[in-house]
PyMOL Python script that loads the backbone (N, CA, C, O; Angstrom):
from pymol import cmd

cmd.read_pdbstr("""\
ATOM      1  N   UNK A   1     115.222  -3.968  55.144  1.00  0.00           N
ATOM      2  CA  UNK A   1     114.420  -4.646  53.661  1.00  0.00           C
ATOM      3  C   UNK A   1     113.515  -5.012  54.940  1.00  0.00           C
ATOM      4  O   UNK A   1     113.759  -5.383  56.088  1.00  0.00           O
ATOM      5  N   UNK A   2     112.189  -4.691  54.092  1.00  0.00           N
ATOM      6  CA  UNK A   2     110.823  -5.332  54.682  1.00  0.00           C
ATOM      7  C   UNK A   2     110.749  -6.295  53.800  1.00  0.00           C
ATOM      8  O   UNK A   2     111.193  -6.092  52.670  1.00  0.00           O
ATOM      9  N   UNK A   3     110.100  -7.699  54.187  1.00  0.00           N
ATOM     10  CA  UNK A   3     109.887  -9.107  53.639  1.00  0.00           C
ATOM     11  C   UNK A   3     108.820  -9.007  53.138  1.00  0.00           C
ATOM     12  O   UNK A   3     108.265  -9.691  53.998  1.00  0.00           O
ATOM     13  N   UNK A   4     107.924  -8.712  52.398  1.00  0.00           N
ATOM     14  CA  UNK A   4     106.360  -8.870  51.697  1.00  0.00           C
ATOM     15  C   UNK A   4     106.061 -10.077  51.758  1.00  0.00           C
ATOM     16  O   UNK A   4     106.764 -10.926  51.209  1.00  0.00           O
ATOM     17  N   UNK A   5     104.852 -10.410  52.507  1.00  0.00           N
ATOM     18  CA  UNK A   5     104.292 -11.542  52.690  1.00  0.00           C
ATOM     19  C   UNK A   5     103.013 -11.573  51.704  1.00  0.00           C
ATOM     20  O   UNK A   5     102.075 -10.778  51.646  1.00  0.00           O
ATOM     21  N   UNK A   6     103.261 -12.716  50.962  1.00  0.00           N
ATOM     22  CA  UNK A   6     102.315 -12.997  50.001  1.00  0.00           C
ATOM     23  C   UNK A   6     101.283 -14.543  50.052  1.00  0.00           C
ATOM     24  O   UNK A   6     100.712 -15.141  49.140  1.00  0.00           O
ATOM     25  N   UNK A   7     101.367 -14.825  51.538  1.00  0.00           N
ATOM     26  CA  UNK A   7     100.476 -15.939  52.156  1.00  0.00           C
ATOM     27  C   UNK A   7      99.337 -15.233  53.029  1.00  0.00           C
ATOM     28  O   UNK A   7      98.346 -15.943  53.200  1.00  0.00           O
ATOM     29  N   UNK A   8      99.312 -14.364  53.428  1.00  0.00           N
ATOM     30  CA  UNK A   8      97.915 -13.733  53.553  1.00  0.00           C
ATOM     31  C   UNK A   8      96.880 -12.925  52.896  1.00  0.00           C
ATOM     32  O   UNK A   8      97.237 -12.236  51.941  1.00  0.00           O
ATOM     33  N   UNK A   9      95.724 -12.905  53.242  1.00  0.00           N
ATOM     34  CA  UNK A   9      94.871 -12.411  52.392  1.00  0.00           C
ATOM     35  C   UNK A   9      94.317 -11.189  53.155  1.00  0.00           C
ATOM     36  O   UNK A   9      93.870 -11.230  54.302  1.00  0.00           O
ATOM     37  N   UNK A  10      94.388 -10.328  52.533  1.00  0.00           N
ATOM     38  CA  UNK A  10      93.556  -8.883  53.528  1.00  0.00           C
ATOM     39  C   UNK A  10      93.006  -9.301  54.448  1.00  0.00           C
ATOM     40  O   UNK A  10      93.144  -8.534  55.401  1.00  0.00           O
ATOM     41  N   UNK A  11      92.382 -10.224  54.693  1.00  0.00           N
ATOM     42  CA  UNK A  11      91.356 -10.341  56.068  1.00  0.00           C
ATOM     43  C   UNK A  11      92.503 -10.703  57.373  1.00  0.00           C
ATOM     44  O   UNK A  11      92.527 -10.163  58.479  1.00  0.00           O
ATOM     45  N   UNK A  12      93.513 -11.894  56.806  1.00  0.00           N
ATOM     46  CA  UNK A  12      94.390 -12.174  57.700  1.00  0.00           C
ATOM     47  C   UNK A  12      95.128 -10.423  58.250  1.00  0.00           C
ATOM     48  O   UNK A  12      95.110  -9.972  59.395  1.00  0.00           O
ATOM     49  N   UNK A  13      95.564  -9.924  57.317  1.00  0.00           N
ATOM     50  CA  UNK A  13      96.398  -8.644  57.583  1.00  0.00           C
ATOM     51  C   UNK A  13      95.218  -7.719  58.519  1.00  0.00           C
ATOM     52  O   UNK A  13      95.632  -6.904  59.343  1.00  0.00           O
ATOM     53  N   UNK A  14      93.816  -7.917  58.318  1.00  0.00           N
ATOM     54  CA  UNK A  14      93.016  -6.742  59.254  1.00  0.00           C
ATOM     55  C   UNK A  14      93.525  -7.711  60.400  1.00  0.00           C
ATOM     56  O   UNK A  14      94.522  -7.393  61.047  1.00  0.00           O
ATOM     57  N   UNK A  15      92.941  -8.729  60.619  1.00  0.00           N
ATOM     58  CA  UNK A  15      93.001  -9.519  61.915  1.00  0.00           C
ATOM     59  C   UNK A  15      94.463  -9.230  62.785  1.00  0.00           C
ATOM     60  O   UNK A  15      94.567  -8.750  63.914  1.00  0.00           O
ATOM     61  N   UNK A  16      95.345  -9.605  62.032  1.00  0.00           N
ATOM     62  CA  UNK A  16      96.781  -9.418  63.326  1.00  0.00           C
ATOM     63  C   UNK A  16      96.732  -7.627  63.049  1.00  0.00           C
ATOM     64  O   UNK A  16      97.591  -7.173  63.805  1.00  0.00           O
ATOM     65  N   UNK A  17      96.149  -6.606  62.366  1.00  0.00           N
ATOM     66  CA  UNK A  17      96.377  -5.253  62.784  1.00  0.00           C
ATOM     67  C   UNK A  17      95.513  -5.376  64.011  1.00  0.00           C
ATOM     68  O   UNK A  17      95.960  -4.990  65.091  1.00  0.00           O
ATOM     69  N   UNK A  18      94.056  -5.995  63.895  1.00  0.00           N
ATOM     70  CA  UNK A  18      92.971  -5.809  65.266  1.00  0.00           C
ATOM     71  C   UNK A  18      94.118  -6.129  66.231  1.00  0.00           C
ATOM     72  O   UNK A  18      94.650  -5.217  66.864  1.00  0.00           O
ATOM     73  N   UNK A  19      94.528  -7.465  66.363  1.00  0.00           N
ATOM     74  CA  UNK A  19      94.953  -8.219  67.136  1.00  0.00           C
ATOM     75  C   UNK A  19      96.445  -7.034  68.075  1.00  0.00           C
ATOM     76  O   UNK A  19      96.538  -6.796  69.279  1.00  0.00           O
ATOM     77  N   UNK A  20      97.152  -6.662  67.193  1.00  0.00           N
ATOM     78  CA  UNK A  20      98.482  -5.815  67.617  1.00  0.00           C
ATOM     79  C   UNK A  20      97.827  -4.585  68.129  1.00  0.00           C
ATOM     80  O   UNK A  20      98.458  -3.760  68.789  1.00  0.00           O
ATOM     81  N   UNK A  21      96.928  -4.487  67.919  1.00  0.00           N
ATOM     82  CA  UNK A  21      96.722  -3.056  68.687  1.00  0.00           C
ATOM     83  C   UNK A  21      95.880  -3.282  69.730  1.00  0.00           C
ATOM     84  O   UNK A  21      95.955  -2.648  70.783  1.00  0.00           O
ATOM     85  N   UNK A  22      95.040  -4.187  69.505  1.00  0.00           N
ATOM     86  CA  UNK A  22      94.284  -4.904  71.041  1.00  0.00           C
ATOM     87  C   UNK A  22      95.576  -5.014  72.662  1.00  0.00           C
ATOM     88  O   UNK A  22      95.559  -4.586  73.816  1.00  0.00           O
ATOM     89  N   UNK A  23      96.541  -5.850  71.802  1.00  0.00           N
ATOM     90  CA  UNK A  23      97.847  -5.949  72.892  1.00  0.00           C
ATOM     91  C   UNK A  23      98.410  -4.766  73.304  1.00  0.00           C
ATOM     92  O   UNK A  23      98.470  -4.496  74.504  1.00  0.00           O
ATOM     93  N   UNK A  24      98.938  -3.839  72.239  1.00  0.00           N
ATOM     94  CA  UNK A  24      99.172  -2.403  72.481  1.00  0.00           C
ATOM     95  C   UNK A  24      98.959  -1.677  73.760  1.00  0.00           C
ATOM     96  O   UNK A  24      99.692  -1.407  74.711  1.00  0.00           O
ATOM     97  N   UNK A  25      97.444  -1.399  73.407  1.00  0.00           N
ATOM     98  CA  UNK A  25      96.455  -0.725  74.078  1.00  0.00           C
ATOM     99  C   UNK A  25      95.785  -1.056  75.478  1.00  0.00           C
ATOM    100  O   UNK A  25      95.544  -0.212  76.341  1.00  0.00           O
ATOM    101  N   UNK A  26      95.493  -2.552  75.577  1.00  0.00           N
ATOM    102  CA  UNK A  26      94.849  -3.643  76.780  1.00  0.00           C
ATOM    103  C   UNK A  26      96.167  -4.003  77.477  1.00  0.00           C
ATOM    104  O   UNK A  26      96.383  -3.647  78.636  1.00  0.00           O
ATOM    105  N   UNK A  27      97.022  -4.696  76.774  1.00  0.00           N
ATOM    106  CA  UNK A  27      97.417  -6.122  77.329  1.00  0.00           C
ATOM    107  C   UNK A  27      98.936  -5.267  77.695  1.00  0.00           C
ATOM    108  O   UNK A  27      99.042  -5.136  78.915  1.00  0.00           O
ATOM    109  N   UNK A  28     100.003  -4.721  77.000  1.00  0.00           N
ATOM    110  CA  UNK A  28     100.954  -3.949  77.136  1.00  0.00           C
ATOM    111  C   UNK A  28     101.462  -3.544  78.637  1.00  0.00           C
ATOM    112  O   UNK A  28     102.434  -3.834  79.334  1.00  0.00           O
ATOM    113  N   UNK A  29     100.316  -2.736  78.770  1.00  0.00           N
ATOM    114  CA  UNK A  29     100.445  -1.913  80.096  1.00  0.00           C
ATOM    115  C   UNK A  29     100.428  -2.171  81.320  1.00  0.00           C
ATOM    116  O   UNK A  29     100.921  -1.605  82.296  1.00  0.00           O
ATOM    117  N   UNK A  30      99.456  -3.615  81.111  1.00  0.00           N
ATOM    118  CA  UNK A  30      98.886  -4.606  82.312  1.00  0.00           C
ATOM    119  C   UNK A  30      99.877  -5.634  82.279  1.00  0.00           C
ATOM    120  O   UNK A  30      99.809  -6.616  83.018  1.00  0.00           O
ATOM    121  N   UNK A  31     100.507  -5.509  81.712  1.00  0.00           N
ATOM    122  CA  UNK A  31     101.563  -6.713  81.748  1.00  0.00           C
ATOM    123  C   UNK A  31     102.341  -6.979  83.265  1.00  0.00           C
ATOM    124  O   UNK A  31     102.291  -8.008  83.938  1.00  0.00           O
ATOM    125  N   UNK A  32     103.035  -5.776  83.554  1.00  0.00           N
ATOM    126  CA  UNK A  32     103.939  -6.236  85.232  1.00  0.00           C
ATOM    127  C   UNK A  32     102.629  -6.718  85.969  1.00  0.00           C
ATOM    128  O   UNK A  32     102.755  -7.717  86.677  1.00  0.00           O
ATOM    129  N   UNK A  33     101.414  -6.139  85.888  1.00  0.00           N
ATOM    130  CA  UNK A  33     100.409  -6.731  87.048  1.00  0.00           C
ATOM    131  C   UNK A  33     100.405  -7.885  86.807  1.00  0.00           C
ATOM    132  O   UNK A  33     100.871  -8.585  87.706  1.00  0.00           O
ATOM    133  N   UNK A  34      99.910  -8.604  85.557  1.00  0.00           N
ATOM    134  CA  UNK A  34      99.889  -9.920  85.125  1.00  0.00           C
ATOM    135  C   UNK A  34     101.030 -10.969  85.450  1.00  0.00           C
ATOM    136  O   UNK A  34     100.843 -12.179  85.575  1.00  0.00           O
ATOM    137  N   UNK A  35     102.421 -10.214  85.584  1.00  0.00           N
ATOM    138  CA  UNK A  35     103.439 -11.139  86.281  1.00  0.00           C
ATOM    139  C   UNK A  35     103.201 -11.548  87.608  1.00  0.00           C
ATOM    140  O   UNK A  35     103.280 -12.677  88.092  1.00  0.00           O
ATOM    141  N   UNK A  36     102.826 -10.208  88.260  1.00  0.00           N
ATOM    142  CA  UNK A  36     102.421 -10.070  89.593  1.00  0.00           C
ATOM    143  C   UNK A  36     101.693 -11.212  90.233  1.00  0.00           C
ATOM    144  O   UNK A  36     102.045 -11.904  91.188  1.00  0.00           O
ATOM    145  N   UNK A  37     100.602 -11.264  89.506  1.00  0.00           N
ATOM    146  CA  UNK A  37      99.864 -12.050  89.387  1.00  0.00           C
ATOM    147  C   UNK A  37      99.507 -13.495  89.329  1.00  0.00           C
ATOM    148  O   UNK A  37      98.899 -14.206  90.128  1.00  0.00           O
ATOM    149  N   UNK A  38      99.888 -13.667  88.508  1.00  0.00           N
ATOM    150  CA  UNK A  38     100.314 -15.175  87.588  1.00  0.00           C
ATOM    151  C   UNK A  38      99.376 -15.809  86.540  1.00  0.00           C
ATOM    152  O   UNK A  38      99.354 -16.939  86.053  1.00  0.00           O
ATOM    153  N   UNK A  39      98.332 -14.324  86.283  1.00  0.00           N
ATOM    154  CA  UNK A  39      97.379 -14.435  85.655  1.00  0.00           C
ATOM    155  C   UNK A  39      97.081 -12.943  85.306  1.00  0.00           C
ATOM    156  O   UNK A  39      97.291 -11.846  85.823  1.00  0.00           O
ATOM    157  N   UNK A  40      96.272 -13.613  83.767  1.00  0.00           N
ATOM    158  CA  UNK A  40      95.384 -11.880  83.398  1.00  0.00           C
ATOM    159  C   UNK A  40      93.889 -12.609  84.226  1.00  0.00           C
ATOM    160  O   UNK A  40      93.258 -13.619  84.536  1.00  0.00           O
ATOM    161  N   UNK A  41      94.061 -10.406  84.250  1.00  0.00           N
ATOM    162  CA  UNK A  41      92.748 -10.215  84.838  1.00  0.00           C
ATOM    163  C   UNK A  41      91.278 -10.619  83.882  1.00  0.00           C
ATOM    164  O   UNK A  41      91.142 -10.700  82.661  1.00  0.00           O
ATOM    165  N   UNK A  42      90.278 -10.825  85.010  1.00  0.00           N
ATOM    166  CA  UNK A  42      89.027 -11.431  84.173  1.00  0.00           C
ATOM    167  C   UNK A  42      88.411 -10.142  83.081  1.00  0.00           C
ATOM    168  O   UNK A  42      87.915 -10.139  81.954  1.00  0.00           O
ATOM    169  N   UNK A  43      88.589  -9.594  83.617  1.00  0.00           N
ATOM    170  CA  UNK A  43      88.222  -8.144  82.607  1.00  0.00           C
ATOM    171  C   UNK A  43      88.719  -7.924  81.353  1.00  0.00           C
ATOM    172  O   UNK A  43      88.120  -7.372  80.430  1.00  0.00           O
ATOM    173  N   UNK A  44      89.887  -8.392  81.339  1.00  0.00           N
ATOM    174  CA  UNK A  44      90.429  -7.590  79.912  1.00  0.00           C
ATOM    175  C   UNK A  44      90.495  -9.164  78.981  1.00  0.00           C
ATOM    176  O   UNK A  44      91.046  -9.236  77.882  1.00  0.00           O
ATOM    177  N   UNK A  45      89.983 -10.069  79.508  1.00  0.00           N
ATOM    178  CA  UNK A  45      90.435 -11.732  78.962  1.00  0.00           C
ATOM    179  C   UNK A  45      88.583 -11.435  78.331  1.00  0.00           C
ATOM    180  O   UNK A  45      88.230 -11.700  77.182  1.00  0.00           O
ATOM    181  N   UNK A  46      87.872 -10.986  79.162  1.00  0.00           N
ATOM    182  CA  UNK A  46      86.338 -10.831  78.368  1.00  0.00           C
ATOM    183  C   UNK A  46      86.748 -10.057  77.461  1.00  0.00           C
ATOM    184  O   UNK A  46      86.637 -10.565  76.345  1.00  0.00           O
ATOM    185  N   UNK A  47      87.158  -9.085  77.471  1.00  0.00           N
ATOM    186  CA  UNK A  47      87.058  -7.689  77.006  1.00  0.00           C
ATOM    187  C   UNK A  47      87.964  -8.418  75.365  1.00  0.00           C
ATOM    188  O   UNK A  47      87.482  -7.972  74.324  1.00  0.00           O
ATOM    189  N   UNK A  48      88.733  -9.077  75.250  1.00  0.00           N
ATOM    190  CA  UNK A  48      88.818  -9.815  74.384  1.00  0.00           C
ATOM    191  C   UNK A  48      88.301 -10.318  73.520  1.00  0.00           C
ATOM    192  O   UNK A  48      88.382 -10.117  72.309  1.00  0.00           O
ATOM    193  N   UNK A  49      87.429 -11.379  74.401  1.00  0.00           N
ATOM    194  CA  UNK A  49      86.547 -12.172  73.727  1.00  0.00           C
ATOM    195  C   UNK A  49      85.589 -11.310  73.052  1.00  0.00           C
ATOM    196  O   UNK A  49      85.529 -11.495  71.837  1.00  0.00           O
ATOM    197  N   UNK A  50      84.461  -9.987  73.763  1.00  0.00           N
ATOM    198  CA  UNK A  50      84.126  -9.436  73.015  1.00  0.00           C
ATOM    199  C   UNK A  50      84.732  -8.694  71.361  1.00  0.00           C
ATOM    200  O   UNK A  50      84.180  -8.294  70.335  1.00  0.00           O
ATOM    201  N   UNK A  51      85.756  -8.781  71.721  1.00  0.00           N
ATOM    202  CA  UNK A  51      86.660  -7.948  70.624  1.00  0.00           C
ATOM    203  C   UNK A  51      87.046  -8.990  69.494  1.00  0.00           C
ATOM    204  O   UNK A  51      87.701  -8.532  68.558  1.00  0.00           O
ATOM    205  N   UNK A  52      86.733 -10.277  69.468  1.00  0.00           N
ATOM    206  CA  UNK A  52      86.956 -11.401  68.489  1.00  0.00           C
ATOM    207  C   UNK A  52      88.304 -11.861  69.097  1.00  0.00           C
ATOM    208  O   UNK A  52      89.009 -12.448  68.276  1.00  0.00           O
ATOM    209  N   UNK A  53      88.761 -11.754  70.170  1.00  0.00           N
ATOM    210  CA  UNK A  53      90.341 -12.411  69.685  1.00  0.00           C
ATOM    211  C   UNK A  53      90.302 -13.703  70.571  1.00  0.00           C
ATOM    212  O   UNK A  53      91.281 -14.287  71.036  1.00  0.00           O
ATOM    213  N   UNK A  54      88.750 -14.094  70.742  1.00  0.00           N
ATOM    214  CA  UNK A  54      88.694 -15.648  71.219  1.00  0.00           C
ATOM    215  C   UNK A  54      87.764 -16.716  70.372  1.00  0.00           C
ATOM    216  O   UNK A  54      87.123 -17.563  70.993  1.00  0.00           O
ATOM    217  N   UNK A  55      87.727 -16.664  69.298  1.00  0.00           N
ATOM    218  CA  UNK A  55      87.411 -17.221  68.319  1.00  0.00           C
ATOM    219  C   UNK A  55      86.976 -18.721  67.942  1.00  0.00           C
ATOM    220  O   UNK A  55      86.503 -19.248  66.935  1.00  0.00           O
ATOM    221  N   UNK A  56      87.411 -19.222  69.398  1.00  0.00           N
ATOM    222  CA  UNK A  56      87.641 -21.236  68.988  1.00  0.00           C
ATOM    223  C   UNK A  56      86.234 -21.430  70.344  1.00  0.00           C
ATOM    224  O   UNK A  56      86.181 -20.788  71.393  1.00  0.00           O
ATOM    225  N   UNK A  57      85.736 -21.963  70.109  1.00  0.00           N
ATOM    226  CA  UNK A  57      84.940 -22.761  71.284  1.00  0.00           C
ATOM    227  C   UNK A  57      84.953 -24.383  71.150  1.00  0.00           C
ATOM    228  O   UNK A  57      85.256 -25.102  70.199  1.00  0.00           O
ATOM    229  N   UNK A  58      84.623 -24.606  72.123  1.00  0.00           N
ATOM    230  CA  UNK A  58      84.291 -26.465  72.564  1.00  0.00           C
ATOM    231  C   UNK A  58      85.834 -26.767  73.039  1.00  0.00           C
ATOM    232  O   UNK A  58      86.697 -25.889  73.074  1.00  0.00           O
ATOM    233  N   UNK A  59      85.983 -27.704  73.284  1.00  0.00           N
ATOM    234  CA  UNK A  59      87.227 -28.594  73.521  1.00  0.00           C
ATOM    235  C   UNK A  59      88.389 -28.417  72.932  1.00  0.00           C
ATOM    236  O   UNK A  59      88.601 -28.145  71.750  1.00  0.00           O
ATOM    237  N   UNK A  60      89.204 -28.594  73.870  1.00  0.00           N
ATOM    238  CA  UNK A  60      90.811 -28.790  73.184  1.00  0.00           C
ATOM    239  C   UNK A  60      91.159 -27.858  72.274  1.00  0.00           C
ATOM    240  O   UNK A  60      92.265 -27.905  71.734  1.00  0.00           O
TER     241      UNK A  60
END
""", "prot")
cmd.dss("prot")
cmd.show_as("cartoon", "prot")
cmd.util.cbc("prot")
cmd.orient("prot")
């Protein structure tokens, strides 16, 4: 049985889909590498920003 979410608007669902696809495509394959290095590589971090995955600016 699937729960129908009513608190999200269409733009929220589009954002969730975009993030999920980015994670599947760019992050999941690199997870073992990052675990070993103890950090996310710079290129993936910058790519997330270019694709809108880091919308908050400023402190805290």
